[in-house]
KOLVEX-623536 format. One line per 5 residues: number of its first residue (from 1); for each residue x, y, z of N, C-alpha, C, CB. Coordinates in Angstrom, 1 decimal, decimal comma. Glycine has a CB too. Layout:
BEGIN
NUM	X/Y/Z/X/Y/Z/X/Y/Z/X/Y/Z; ...
//
This chain:
BEGIN
1	-22,2/-7,7/-15,2/-22,3/-6,4/-15,4/-21,7/-6,1/-16,7/-21,8/-5,6/-14,3; -22,7/-5,7/-17,6/-22,1/-5,1/-18,6/-22,0/-3,5/-18,6/-22,7/-5,6/-19,7; -21,1/-3,2/-19,5/-20,9/-1,7/-19,7/-22,2/-0,7/-19,6/-20,3/-1,4/-21,1; -23,2/-1,1/-20,1/-24,4/-0,4/-20,0/-24,9/0,0/-18,6/-25,3/-1,2/-20,6; -24,6/-1,2/-17,9/-25,4/-0,9/-16,7/-24,4/-0,5/-15,4/-26,3/-2,3/-16,3
6	-23,1/0,2/-16,0/-22,3/0,6/-15,1/-22,9/1,9/-14,5/-20,9/0,7/-15,7; -23,4/2,8/-15,4/-24,1/4,1/-14,6/-25,0/3,7/-13,7/-24,9/5,1/-15,3; -25,9/2,4/-13,8/-27,0/2,3/-12,9/-26,4/2,0/-11,5/-28,1/1,2/-13,5; -25,3/1,1/-11,8/-24,4/0,7/-10,4/-23,8/2,0/-9,8/-23,0/-0,2/-10,8; -23,3/2,7/-10,5/-22,5/4,2/-10,0/-23,7/4,6/-9,2/-21,9/5,4/-11,3
11	-24,9/5,1/-9,7/-25,8/5,9/-9,2/-26,9/5,1/-7,9/-26,5/6,4/-10,4; -26,2/3,9/-7,4/-26,7/3,3/-6,3/-25,8/3,2/-5,1/-27,1/2,2/-6,5; -26,3/3,3/-3,8/-25,4/3,2/-2,8/-24,8/2,1/-2,8/-25,9/3,3/-1,6; -23,5/1,8/-2,9/-22,5/0,6/-3,2/-22,8/-0,4/-1,9/-20,8/1,2/-3,2; -22,9/0,1/-1,0/-22,8/-0,7/0,3/-24,4/-1,7/0,4/-22,6/0,7/1,8
16	-25,2/-1,1/-0,4/-26,4/-1,7/-0,5/-26,7/-2,8/-1,8/-27,4/-0,4/-0,5; -25,5/-2,8/-2,3/-25,5/-3,3/-3,7/-24,9/-5,1/-3,5/-24,3/-2,2/-4,7; -25,9/-5,9/-4,0/-25,2/-7,4/-3,6/-25,0/-7,9/-5,3/-26,5/-8,7/-2,4; -23,5/-8,3/-5,2/-23,3/-8,6/-6,7/-22,9/-9,9/-6,8/-22,3/-7,7/-7,5; -23,2/-10,6/-7,8/-22,7/-12,0/-8,1/-21,6/-12,1/-8,4/-23,3/-12,6/-9,1
21	-20,9/-13,4/-8,3/-19,5/-13,6/-8,6/-19,0/-12,9/-10,4/-19,4/-15,5/-8,5; -20,3/-13,1/-11,1/-20,1/-13,0/-12,4/-20,1/-11,1/-12,7/-21,4/-14,0/-13,1; -20,9/-10,6/-11,8/-20,6/-9,3/-11,5/-19,5/-8,7/-10,8/-21,5/-9,0/-11,0; -18,8/-8,9/-10,0/-17,7/-8,7/-9,5/-16,7/-9,0/-10,6/-17,4/-9,3/-8,4; -16,6/-10,4/-11,3/-15,6/-10,4/-12,6/-15,7/-9,4/-13,5/-15,7/-11,6/-13,4
26	-17,0/-8,8/-13,7/-17,2/-8,0/-14,9/-16,7/-6,4/-14,4/-19,1/-8,2/-15,4; -16,9/-6,2/-13,2/-15,9/-4,8/-12,7/-14,4/-5,1/-13,0/-16,0/-4,5/-11,0; -14,0/-6,2/-12,7/-12,7/-6,4/-13,0/-12,2/-6,1/-14,0/-12,5/-7,4/-12,9; -13,0/-6,5/-15,0/-12,8/-6,4/-16,4/-13,1/-4,9/-17,1/-13,7/-7,5/-17,1; -14,0/-4,3/-16,5/-14,3/-3,2/-17,1/-13,4/-2,0/-16,7/-15,6/-2,9/-17,0
31	-12,9/-1,9/-15,4/-11,9/-1,1/-15,0/-11,1/-0,5/-15,9/-11,3/-1,7/-14,1; -10,2/-1,6/-16,3/-8,9/-1,6/-17,3/-9,4/-1,0/-18,4/-8,1/-3,1/-17,7; -10,8/-1,6/-19,0/-11,3/-1,3/-20,2/-11,4/0,4/-20,2/-12,7/-2,2/-20,5; -12,1/1,0/-19,0/-12,5/2,3/-18,9/-11,2/2,9/-19,1/-13,1/2,7/-17,7; -10,1/2,8/-18,6/-8,9/3,4/-18,1/-8,2/3,3/-19,8/-8,2/2,4/-16,6
36	-8,3/2,1/-20,3/-7,5/2,2/-21,8/-8,4/3,0/-22,8/-7,1/0,6/-22,6; -9,7/3,3/-22,6/-10,3/3,9/-23,5/-10,4/5,4/-23,1/-11,6/3,2/-23,6; -9,8/6,0/-22,0/-9,5/7,3/-21,8/-10,9/7,6/-21,0/-9,2/8,1/-23,2; -11,5/6,8/-20,2/-12,8/7,0/-19,6/-12,3/7,1/-17,7/-14,0/5,5/-20,3; -11,3/7,8/-17,7/-10,9/8,1/-16,4/-11,8/8,5/-15,3/-10,0/9,0/-16,4
41	-12,6/9,7/-15,7/-13,5/9,7/-14,5/-14,7/8,7/-14,3/-14,1/11,0/-14,6; -14,9/8,3/-15,3/-16,0/6,8/-15,0/-15,4/5,7/-14,3/-16,5/5,9/-16,4; -14,1/5,5/-14,5/-13,2/4,1/-14,0/-13,0/4,9/-12,5/-11,3/3,8/-15,2; -12,9/6,0/-12,2/-12,7/6,6/-10,8/-13,8/6,3/-10,1/-12,5/8,1/-10,8; -15,1/6,8/-10,5/-16,4/6,5/-9,8/-16,5/5,1/-9,4/-17,6/6,8/-10,5
46	-16,4/4,2/-10,6/-16,5/2,7/-10,5/-15,7/2,3/-9,4/-16,0/2,0/-11,9; -14,3/2,6/-9,4/-13,2/2,4/-8,3/-13,8/2,4/-7,0/-12,1/3,3/-8,3; -14,3/3,9/-6,7/-14,8/4,3/-5,4/-15,9/3,6/-5,0/-15,0/5,7/-5,3; -16,9/3,2/-6,2/-17,9/2,4/-5,6/-17,9/1,0/-5,4/-18,9/2,6/-6,4; -16,8/0,4/-5,9/-16,3/-0,7/-5,8/-15,8/-1,2/-4,3/-15,3/-0,8/-6,7
51	-14,9/0,0/-4,1/-14,3/-0,1/-2,5/-15,3/0,1/-1,7/-13,3/1,0/-2,0; -16,2/0,7/-2,0/-17,6/0,8/-0,9/-18,2/-0,5/-0,7/-19,0/1,9/-1,5; -18,1/-1,4/-1,4/-18,7/-2,5/-1,3/-18,4/-3,5/-0,1/-18,6/-2,9/-2,5; -19,3/-4,4/0,3/-18,5/-5,2/1,6/-17,9/-6,3/0,6/-19,8/-6,0/3,0; -16,9/-7,0/1,6/-16,1/-8,2/1,0/-17,5/-9,2/0,5/-14,9/-9,2/2,5
56	-16,9/-10,0/-0,4/-15,8/-9,8/-1,2/-15,6/-8,7/-2,4/-15,6/-11,1/-1,6; -14,7/-8,3/-2,5/-14,3/-7,3/-3,7/-14,0/-7,5/-5,0/-13,3/-6,7/-3,4; -14,3/-6,9/-5,9/-13,8/-7,2/-7,2/-12,2/-7,5/-7,0/-14,1/-6,0/-8,3; -11,8/-8,4/-7,8/-10,2/-8,6/-8,1/-9,7/-7,2/-8,8/-9,9/-9,9/-9,3; -8,6/-6,7/-8,2/-7,9/-5,5/-8,7/-6,9/-5,9/-9,5/-7,4/-4,5/-7,7
61	-6,4/-6,9/-9,5/-5,0/-7,6/-10,2/-5,1/-7,0/-11,8/-5,0/-9,6/-10,2; -6,4/-7,1/-12,3/-6,1/-6,5/-13,6/-5,9/-5,1/-13,9/-6,9/-6,9/-14,5; -6,5/-4,5/-13,0/-6,3/-3,1/-13,0/-4,9/-2,5/-12,6/-7,3/-2,6/-12,2; -4,4/-3,1/-11,5/-2,9/-2,9/-11,0/-2,0/-3,2/-12,0/-2,6/-3,8/-9,8; -2,4/-4,4/-12,9/-1,2/-5,0/-13,8/-1,4/-3,8/-15,1/-1,5/-7,0/-14,3
66	-2,3/-3,3/-15,6/-2,3/-2,2/-16,3/-1,7/-0,7/-15,8/-3,6/-2,0/-16,4; -2,0/-0,6/-14,6/-1,6/0,8/-14,3/0,0/0,6/-14,1/-2,3/1,4/-12,9; 0,6/-0,5/-13,6/1,9/-0,5/-13,5/2,6/-0,6/-15,0/2,2/-1,8/-12,6; 1,9/-1,0/-16,1/2,4/-1,0/-17,2/2,3/0,3/-18,2/1,9/-2,0/-17,7; 1,7/1,4/-17,5/1,7/2,4/-18,4/3,0/3,5/-18,1/0,1/3,1/-18,2
71	3,1/4,4/-19,1/4,4/5,3/-19,0/4,6/6,1/-17,9/4,4/6,3/-20,1; 3,4/6,6/-17,3/3,8/7,6/-16,2/2,9/7,3/-15,1/3,7/9,1/-16,7; 2,8/7,8/-13,8/1,8/7,6/-12,6/0,7/8,5/-12,9/2,5/8,0/-11,1; 0,5/9,2/-13,5/-0,7/10,3/-13,7/-1,9/9,6/-13,4/-0,8/11,0/-15,4; -2,3/8,4/-14,3/-3,4/7,8/-14,2/-3,8/7,0/-12,9/-3,3/7,0/-15,3
76	-2,5/6,4/-12,4/-2,7/6,0/-11,1/-2,9/6,8/-9,8/-1,8/5,4/-10,9; -2,6/7,8/-9,9/-2,7/8,9/-8,8/-4,0/9,5/-9,1/-1,6/10,0/-8,9; -4,4/9,8/-10,4/-5,6/10,2/-10,6/-6,7/9,6/-9,9/-5,9/10,3/-11,7; -6,8/7,9/-10,0/-7,6/7,2/-9,3/-7,4/7,1/-8,1/-7,8/6,1/-9,7; -6,2/7,2/-7,4/-6,1/7,2/-5,8/-6,7/8,4/-5,4/-4,4/7,1/-5,1
81	-6,5/9,5/-6,0/-7,0/10,8/-5,1/-8,4/10,9/-5,6/-6,1/12,3/-5,2; -9,1/10,3/-6,5/-10,2/10,3/-6,6/-11,1/9,4/-5,6/-10,3/10,1/-7,8; -10,4/8,3/-4,9/-10,9/7,9/-3,7/-10,7/8,5/-2,6/-10,6/7,0/-3,5; -9,7/9,1/-2,8/-9,2/10,2/-1,0/-10,3/11,0/-1,2/-7,4/11,4/-0,9; -10,9/11,6/-2,0/-11,8/12,6/-1,9/-13,2/12,4/-2,1/-11,4/13,4/-2,7
86	-13,4/11,2/-2,4/-14,5/10,6/-2,4/-15,6/11,0/-1,1/-14,1/9,2/-2,4; -16,8/11,5/-1,2/-17,7/12,1/0,0/-17,4/10,8/1,0/-19,4/12,4/-0,5; -17,8/9,6/0,6/-17,8/8,6/1,5/-16,5/7,9/2,1/-18,5/7,8/0,9; -15,5/8,3/1,6/-14,2/7,9/2,3/-14,0/6,7/2,1/-14,0/8,2/3,6; -14,0/5,9/0,8/-13,6/4,4/1,2/-12,3/4,1/1,2/-14,3/3,4/0,3
91	-12,0/2,8/1,7/-10,7/2,6/2,1/-9,8/2,0/1,1/-10,6/1,9/3,2; -8,7/2,6/0,4/-8,1/2,0/-0,7/-7,4/0,6/-0,5/-7,1/2,9/-1,1; -7,2/0,3/1,0/-6,6/-0,7/1,1/-6,8/-2,3/0,6/-6,4/-0,6/2,2; -8,2/-2,4/0,1/-8,4/-3,7/-0,7/-7,6/-3,4/-2,1/-10,2/-4,0/-1,0; -7,4/-2,5/-2,7/-6,6/-2,2/-3,9/-5,1/-2,4/-3,7/-6,9/-0,7/-4,4
96	-4,5/-1,9/-2,7/-3,2/-1,9/-2,5/-2,5/-3,1/-2,7/-2,9/-1,4/-1,3; -2,8/-4,2/-2,0/-1,7/-5,4/-2,2/-1,7/-5,8/-3,5/-1,8/-6,7/-1,5; -2,4/-5,7/-4,6/-2,3/-5,9/-6,0/-1,5/-4,8/-6,6/-3,7/-6,1/-6,5; -1,7/-3,7/-6,2/-1,3/-2,6/-6,8/0,4/-2,1/-6,6/-2,3/-1,5/-6,3; 0,7/-2,6/-5,3/2,0/-2,3/-4,8/3,0/-3,7/-5,4/2,0/-2,0/-3,0
101	2,1/-4,7/-5,2/2,7/-5,8/-5,8/3,4/-5,8/-7,3/1,7/-6,7/-5,8; 2,2/-5,3/-8,1/2,5/-5,2/-9,6/3,6/-3,9/-9,7/1,0/-4,8/-10,5; 3,5/-3,0/-8,9/4,6/-1,7/-9,3/6,1/-2,5/-8,6/4,1/0,1/-8,3; 6,1/-3,2/-7,6/7,3/-3,7/-7,0/7,9/-4,8/-8,0/7,1/-4,2/-5,4; 7,0/-5,3/-9,0/7,6/-6,3/-9,8/8,1/-5,6/-10,9/6,6/-7,5/-10,2
106	7,2/-4,7/-11,6/7,7/-4,1/-13,0/8,1/-2,8/-13,1/6,5/-4,2/-14,0; 8,2/-2,1/-12,2/8,7/-0,6/-12,2/9,8/-0,3/-11,2/7,4/0,5/-12,0; 10,2/0,8/-11,2/11,3/1,3/-10,3/11,1/1,3/-9,1/11,7/2,5/-10,4; 12,3/1,2/-8,0/11,7/1,4/-6,7/11,1/2,6/-6,4/12,6/1,2/-5,8; 11,4/3,8/-7,0/11,2/5,2/-6,9/9,4/5,2/-7,1/12,2/6,0/-8,2
111	9,2/4,6/-8,2/7,7/4,7/-8,3/7,0/3,9/-7,3/7,3/4,3/-9,6; 7,7/2,6/-6,9/7,0/1,9/-5,9/6,7/2,6/-4,5/7,6/0,8/-5,7; 8,0/3,2/-4,1/7,9/4,0/-3,3/6,9/4,9/-3,0/8,5/4,4/-3,5; 6,7/5,7/-4,2/5,6/7,0/-4,3/4,4/6,4/-4,4/5,8/8,2/-5,6; 4,1/5,0/-4,5/2,7/4,6/-4,4/2,5/4,2/-3,2/2,2/3,6/-5,2
116	3,6/3,4/-2,2/3,3/3,0/-0,8/3,1/4,4/0,0/4,6/2,0/-0,1; 4,1/5,4/-0,3/3,9/6,4/0,8/2,7/7,5/0,5/5,3/7,2/0,8; 1,9/7,2/-0,9/0,6/7,8/-0,9/-0,2/7,6/0,2/-0,1/7,5/-2,1; 0,0/6,4/1,0/-1,1/6,1/1,8/-0,5/6,8/3,1/-1,4/4,4/2,0; 0,6/7,0/3,4/1,3/7,8/4,5/1,3/9,3/4,5/2,6/7,4/4,5
121	0,5/9,9/3,7/0,5/11,3/3,4/-0,3/11,8/4,9/-0,4/11,7/1,8; 0,0/13,0/5,4/-0,7/13,5/6,5/-2,2/13,6/6,2/-0,1/14,8/6,8; -2,6/13,7/5,2/-4,1/13,7/5,0/-4,9/12,8/4,4/-4,5/14,6/4,3; -3,9/11,4/4,7/-4,5/10,4/4,4/-5,6/9,8/5,3/-3,7/9,6/4,1; -6,7/9,3/5,1/-7,7/8,8/6,1/-7,4/7,6/6,5/-9,1/8,8/5,6
126	-6,9/6,6/5,6/-6,5/5,1/6,0/-5,1/4,8/5,8/-7,2/4,2/5,2; -4,5/4,7/7,0/-3,0/4,2/7,1/-2,8/2,8/6,5/-2,6/4,2/8,5; -1,6/2,5/6,1/-1,4/1,0/5,8/-1,7/0,1/6,8/-0,1/0,6/5,5; -2,2/-1,1/6,5/-2,3/-2,3/7,6/-1,0/-3,1/7,5/-3,6/-3,4/7,3; -1,0/-4,0/8,1/0,2/-4,9/8,4/0,3/-5,8/7,2/0,1/-5,8/9,9
131	-0,4/-6,0/6,4/-0,2/-6,7/5,3/0,4/-5,9/4,4/-1,4/-7,2/4,8; -0,1/-4,4/4,0/0,6/-3,3/3,0/2,1/-3,2/3,7/-0,3/-1,6/3,0; 2,2/-3,3/5,1/3,6/-2,8/5,4/4,6/-4,2/5,1/3,7/-2,3/7,2; 4,2/-5,1/5,5/5,0/-6,5/5,3/5,4/-6,7/3,7/3,9/-7,9/5,8; 4,7/-6,4/2,8/4,6/-6,3/1,5/5,6/-5,4/0,9/3,3/-6,0/1,1
136	5,6/-4,4/1,7/6,7/-3,2/1,2/7,8/-3,5/1,6/6,5/-1,8/1,7; 7,9/-4,0/3,2/9,3/-4,4/3,3/9,9/-5,4/2,6/9,5/-4,6/4,4; 9,2/-6,8/2,2/9,5/-7,6/1,5/10,1/-7,1/0,0/8,5/-8,5/1,6; 9,1/-6,5/-0,5/9,3/-6,1/-1,5/10,7/-5,0/-2,0/8,1/-5,8/-1,7; 11,0/-4,0/-1,0/12,2/-3,2/-1,0/13,3/-3,9/-0,7/12,1/-2,3/-0,1
141	13,1/-5,1/0,3/14,4/-5,8/0,4/14,8/-6,6/-0,5/14,4/-6,4/1,4; 13,9/-7,2/-1,4/14,2/-7,8/-2,5/15,0/-7,1/-3,7/13,1/-8,4/-3,0; 14,5/-5,8/-3,6/15,1/-4,6/-4,7/16,4/-4,1/-4,0/13,8/-3,1/-5,0; 16,8/-4,6/-2,9/18,1/-4,1/-2,1/18,0/-2,8/-1,9/19,5/-4,3/-2,8; 16,9/-2,2/-1,6/16,8/-0,7/-1,1/16,3/-0,7/0,4/15,8/0,2/-2,2
146	17,1/-0,8/0,7/17,3/-0,7/2,4/16,9/0,6/2,9/19,0/-1,0/2,8; 17,2/2,0/2,3/16,8/3,0/2,9/15,2/3,2/3,1/17,3/3,9/2,2; 14,6/2,7/1,7/13,3/2,7/1,9/12,7/1,6/2,7/12,8/2,7/0,8; 13,2/0,7/3,0/12,9/-0,3/4,4/12,8/0,4/5,6/14,1/-1,5/4,6; 13,9/1,2/5,9/13,9/2,2/7,1/12,6/2,9/7,2/15,1/3,5/7,0
151	12,6/3,5/5,7/11,6/4,6/5,7/9,9/4,0/6,3/11,5/5,1/3,9; 9,9/2,8/5,6/8,7/1,9/5,9/8,6/1,6/7,5/8,8/0,5/4,9; 9,7/1,0/7,9/9,6/0,7/9,2/9,2/2,0/10,3/10,9/0,1/9,5; 9,8/3,4/9,8/9,5/4,4/10,5/8,1/4,7/10,7/10,2/5,3/9,9; 7,3/4,6/9,6/5,9/4,7/9,3/5,3/3,6/10,3/5,6/4,5/7,8
156	5,8/2,6/10,5/5,3/1,5/11,4/5,3/1,7/12,7/5,8/0,4/11,1; 6,5/2,2/13,1/6,7/2,8/14,5/5,7/3,8/14,7/8,1/3,4/14,7; 5,3/4,7/14,0/4,4/5,6/14,3/3,3/5,1/14,3/4,4/6,5/13,6; 2,6/3,9/13,8/1,3/3,6/14,1/1,4/2,4/15,0/0,5/3,2/12,8; 2,6/2,2/15,5/2,9/1,1/16,6/2,2/-0,2/16,2/2,4/1,6/18,2
161	2,7/-0,7/14,8/2,6/-1,8/14,3/3,5/-2,8/14,3/2,4/-1,7/13,3; 3,5/-3,8/15,0/4,6/-4,9/15,2/5,2/-5,6/14,1/4,0/-5,9/16,0; 6,4/-5,5/13,9/6,9/-5,8/12,8/7,1/-7,3/12,7/8,1/-5,1/12,8; 7,5/-8,4/13,7/7,2/-9,5/13,8/8,5/-10,2/13,5/6,2/-9,7/13,0; 8,8/-11,6/13,6/10,2/-12,1/14,0/10,5/-12,1/12,1/10,3/-14,0/15,1
166	9,6/-12,5/11,2/10,0/-12,6/9,8/10,4/-11,6/9,4/9,2/-12,9/9,1; 9,8/-10,4/9,5/10,2/-9,1/9,0/11,8/-8,5/9,6/8,9/-7,9/9,4; 11,7/-8,7/11,0/13,1/-8,3/11,4/14,2/-8,9/11,2/13,1/-8,1/12,5; 13,9/-10,2/10,8/15,2/-11,0/10,4/15,4/-11,0/9,1/15,2/-12,3/10,9; 14,5/-10,5/8,0/14,6/-10,0/6,5/15,3/-8,7/6,5/13,0/-9,8/5,8
171	15,2/-7,9/7,6/15,6/-6,4/7,7/17,2/-6,7/7,9/14,7/-5,4/9,1; 17,2/-7,3/9,3/18,8/-7,5/9,6/19,4/-8,1/8,6/19,0/-8,4/10,9; 19,3/-9,2/8,0/19,8/-9,7/6,7/20,3/-8,7/5,7/18,8/-10,5/6,1; 19,0/-7,9/5,3/19,5/-6,6/4,2/20,6/-6,0/4,7/18,3/-5,3/3,9; 20,5/-5,3/5,7/21,4/-4,7/6,5/22,8/-4,9/6,3/21,2/-5,0/7,6
176	23,1/-6,2/6,7/24,3/-6,9/7,0/24,7/-7,0/5,3/24,0/-8,4/7,9; 24,1/-7,0/4,4/24,5/-7,4/3,1/24,8/-5,8/2,8/23,2/-8,2/2,0; 24,3/-4,9/3,3/24,8/-3,5/3,0/26,1/-3,0/3,8/23,7/-2,6/3,3; 26,7/-4,0/4,5/27,7/-3,9/5,7/27,4/-2,9/6,5/29,1/-3,6/5,4; 26,1/-2,7/7,1/25,7/-1,7/8,0/25,5/-2,7/9,1/24,4/-0,7/7,6
181	26,7/-3,0/10,1/26,6/-3,8/10,8/25,9/-3,4/12,2/27,7/-4,2/10,8; 26,5/-2,1/12,8/26,2/-1,7/13,7/24,7/-1,1/13,5/27,2/-0,8/14,1; 24,2/-0,8/12,7/22,7/-0,1/12,3/22,0/-1,5/12,5/22,4/0,6/10,4; 22,3/-2,7/11,8/21,7/-3,8/11,8/21,4/-4,1/13,7/22,7/-5,0/11,0; 22,7/-3,9/14,3/22,4/-4,3/15,5/21,2/-3,2/16,4/23,9/-4,5/16,3
186	21,7/-2,2/16,0/20,8/-1,1/16,6/19,3/-1,3/16,6/20,9/0,3/16,0; 18,9/-1,4/15,4/17,9/-1,6/14,9/17,2/-3,0/15,2/18,1/-1,4/13,7; 18,0/-4,0/15,4/17,4/-5,1/15,7/16,8/-5,2/17,0/18,1/-5,9/15,6; 17,6/-4,4/17,9/17,2/-4,3/19,2/15,9/-3,6/19,3/18,1/-3,5/19,9; 15,5/-2,5/18,6/14,5/-1,8/18,7/13,2/-2,6/18,0/14,9/-0,6/18,1
191	13,9/-3,2/17,0/12,5/-4,1/16,2/12,0/-5,4/17,1/13,2/-4,9/14,4; 13,1/-5,6/18,1/12,8/-6,8/19,2/11,8/-6,2/20,2/14,4/-7,3/20,0; 12,1/-5,3/20,4/11,0/-4,5/21,6/9,6/-4,5/20,9/11,4/-2,5/22,0; 9,6/-3,9/19,5/8,0/-4,4/19,3/7,4/-5,8/19,3/7,4/-4,0/18,0; 8,1/-6,8/19,2/7,6/-7,9/19,4/7,5/-8,4/21,0/8,3/-8,7/18,6
196	8,4/-8,1/22,0/8,2/-8,2/23,2/7,3/-7,4/23,9/9,3/-8,1/23,6; 6,9/-6,5/23,7/6,0/-5,4/23,9/4,6/-5,3/23,0/6,9/-4,2/23,8; 4,3/-6,5/22,5/3,2/-6,2/21,7/1,9/-5,8/22,2/3,1/-7,2/21,0; 1,9/-6,0/23,6/0,8/-5,6/24,1/0,5/-4,3/24,2/0,6/-6,2/25,2; 1,8/-3,6/23,9/1,4/-2,2/24,0/1,8/-1,4/25,5/-0,2/-2,2/23,8
201	1,7/-2,1/26,3/2,3/-1,5/27,9/3,6/-1,1/27,9/2,2/-2,6/29,1; 4,6/-1,9/27,3/6,0/-1,1/27,2/6,4/-0,7/26,0/7,0/-1,8/27,6; 5,5/-0,4/25,1/6,0/0,0/23,7/6,8/1,6/23,6/4,5/0,0/22,7; 7,8/1,3/23,1/8,5/2,4/23,2/8,8/3,3/21,8/9,7/1,9/23,9; 7,5/3,8/21,7/7,3/4,2/20,3/8,5/5,4/19,8/5,8/4,8/20,2
206	8,7/6,3/20,8/9,6/7,4/20,9/11,0/7,0/20,5/9,5/8,1/22,3; 11,3/5,9/21,2/12,8/5,3/20,9/12,7/4,7/19,6/13,4/4,1/21,9; 11,8/4,0/19,2/11,9/3,5/18,1/11,9/4,6/16,7/11,0/2,6/18,2; 11,1/5,8/17,1/11,1/6,7/15,8/12,5/7,5/15,9/9,6/7,9/15,8; 13,0/7,9/17,2/14,4/8,3/17,5/15,5/7,3/16,7/14,7/8,2/19,3
211	15,6/6,2/16,6/16,7/5,2/16,4/16,3/5,4/14,8/16,7/3,4/17,2; 15,4/5,5/14,2/15,1/5,1/12,8/15,1/6,6/12,1/13,6/4,2/12,7; 14,9/7,6/12,6/15,4/8,8/12,1/17,0/8,9/12,0/14,8/10,1/13,0; 17,3/8,6/13,0/18,9/8,7/12,7/19,7/7,8/11,9/19,5/8,5/13,9; 18,9/6,5/11,9/19,6/5,8/10,8/19,1/6,2/9,4/19,6/4,3/11,0
216	18,1/6,9/9,1/17,6/7,5/7,8/18,6/8,6/7,6/16,0/8,2/7,9; 19,0/9,5/8,6/19,6/10,7/8,4/20,9/10,3/8,0/19,6/11,5/9,6; 21,7/9,5/8,7/22,8/8,9/8,4/23,0/8,2/7,1/22,8/8,1/9,2; 22,2/7,4/6,7/22,0/6,8/5,4/21,9/7,9/4,3/20,8/5,9/5,3; 21,1/9,1/4,5/21,1/10,2/3,4/22,3/10,9/3,2/20,2/11,1/3,4
221	23,0/11,0/4,3/24,2/11,9/4,6/25,4/11,2/4,0/24,4/12,2/6,2
//
């Protein structure tokens, strides 16, 4: 897909378009070029159209790498908000693993947190999935930002997403490194209940939320 074909693609219903691997590669290359040349509105439309495609989607790694290298978050949120307000409401989730990974690797935890919690806004039509949740937990644990981890877990509890043994052990170890021994024990009991009641019959969402809210409040104080 050459640049001159971009407008033809944008004017077509994306879900009805069948693209070749070379077309998908061209989109992956074109998106960063559009942003670099200050054509953000066209890039926004192309991104939304790409997200409306059935899998496989274009690779969003080049776009994510570029966005995480820019001096501020304005272009990133302009793109994300254009997706949010698109009439067909495409899911941004295919974009988020490479985008969040790039930010966690190359930007401050505050910027990474803003990217993740954009998905958790009250007006969000697509919540994080298990993959994005686990990516955020691993990334913030690696950065030793356990308060951000607790906030991510709070969103998981609200969505009744099972944490899993690997994430539970990672969080437990991270809290112990912060000398939060009692907090680690209390939280571990709650996260174990996620696993033991994954069918949902005994899932104590309210208890999990209360415990996480308390831990977050005590940490912030």
